[in-house]
C-alpha positions as CSV (number, residue, x, y, z in Angstrom):
1,M,-19.5,6.2,-4.1
2,D,-16.2,6.0,-6.0
3,E,-13.5,3.6,-4.8
4,P,-10.3,4.9,-3.5
5,V,-7.3,5.0,-5.6
6,K,-4.5,2.8,-4.1
7,V,-0.9,1.9,-5.1
8,L,-0.7,-2.1,-5.3
9,I,2.8,-3.6,-5.0
10,L,2.4,-7.2,-6.3
11,K,4.4,-10.1,-5.1
12,D,6.1,-10.2,-8.4
13,G,7.3,-6.6,-8.0
14,T,4.8,-4.9,-10.5
15,I,3.4,-1.6,-9.1
16,L,0.0,-0.8,-10.2
17,L,-2.5,2.2,-9.3
18,A,-6.0,1.3,-9.6
19,K,-9.3,1.9,-7.9
20,V,-9.8,-1.1,-5.7
21,K,-13.2,-2.7,-4.7
22,E,-13.7,-5.7,-2.5
23,V,-15.8,-8.7,-3.9
24,E,-18.6,-9.7,-1.3
25,G,-19.5,-13.2,-0.9
26,Y,-16.4,-14.8,-2.9
27,E,-15.4,-18.4,-2.2
28,I,-11.9,-19.3,-1.0
29,G,-9.5,-19.3,-4.1
30,E,-11.6,-17.0,-6.0
31,P,-10.7,-13.4,-6.8
32,D,-11.8,-11.3,-3.8
33,C,-10.8,-7.8,-5.4
34,V,-11.7,-5.9,-8.5
35,M,-9.2,-3.3,-9.8
36,I,-10.9,-0.7,-11.8
37,D,-8.8,1.4,-14.4
38,P,-5.4,-0.1,-13.4
39,V,-2.3,1.3,-14.7
40,V,1.3,0.2,-14.3
41,Y,3.8,2.6,-12.7
42,N,7.3,2.8,-13.9
43,P,9.2,4.5,-11.2
44,D,12.4,4.9,-13.7
45,A,10.3,7.1,-15.9
46,E,9.4,10.8,-15.9
47,L,6.3,11.7,-14.2
48,E,4.3,12.4,-17.4
49,K,5.5,8.9,-19.0
50,C,5.6,6.7,-15.8
51,L,2.0,5.4,-16.1
52,T,0.5,3.2,-18.7
53,R,-2.7,1.3,-19.0
54,F,-2.7,-2.4,-17.6
55,P,-2.6,-4.7,-19.3
56,G,-2.7,-2.4,-22.3
57,T,-5.2,-1.3,-24.9
58,R,-3.6,-3.9,-27.6
59,V,-4.5,-6.6,-24.9
60,T,-8.1,-5.7,-23.8
61,S,-10.3,-2.7,-23.6
62,D,-11.7,-4.0,-20.2
63,T,-11.2,-1.3,-17.5
64,Q,-12.2,-3.7,-14.6
65,M,-10.1,-6.7,-13.6
66,A,-10.4,-9.4,-10.8
67,I,-7.5,-10.1,-8.7
68,L,-6.7,-12.5,-5.6
69,S,-5.7,-10.2,-2.4
70,D,-3.0,-13.0,-2.2
71,N,-1.1,-11.5,-5.0
72,I,-0.8,-8.2,-3.3
73,L,2.3,-7.6,-1.1
74,T,0.9,-4.2,0.2
75,M,-1.3,-1.5,-0.6
76,V,-0.9,2.4,0.0
77,T,-2.3,5.6,-0.8
78,P,-0.6,7.2,-3.8
79,E,1.4,10.7,-3.3
80,N,-0.9,13.6,-4.5
81,T,1.1,14.3,-7.7
82,L,1.0,10.6,-8.8
83,H,-2.7,10.6,-8.0
84,A,-3.3,13.6,-10.2
85,E,-1.3,12.2,-13.2
86,Y,-3.2,8.8,-12.7
87,L,-6.4,10.7,-12.9
88,V,-5.3,12.2,-16.2
89,I,-4.2,8.8,-17.6
90,I,-7.6,7.2,-17.1
91,G,-9.6,10.4,-18.2
92,D,-11.2,11.1,-14.9
């Protein structure tokens, strides 16, 4: 089953789009979520240029990253146009 695509607004103000999966059996203080194909959203850019891979292909080619849910301020479903652009960026 494919994971749902969500908009994650982090406590530091960063806005990400990613497929999110909960980690089962985690210990307190360990990452309890995995982001799959995360991208950064820049609300000031045009739609075709507002999404870039996170943390960037120059940093890593990994497409899955653990995160503590404590770092997430809120999580919502993306608007259809943004969701479609996300799928283009990740090649899905």
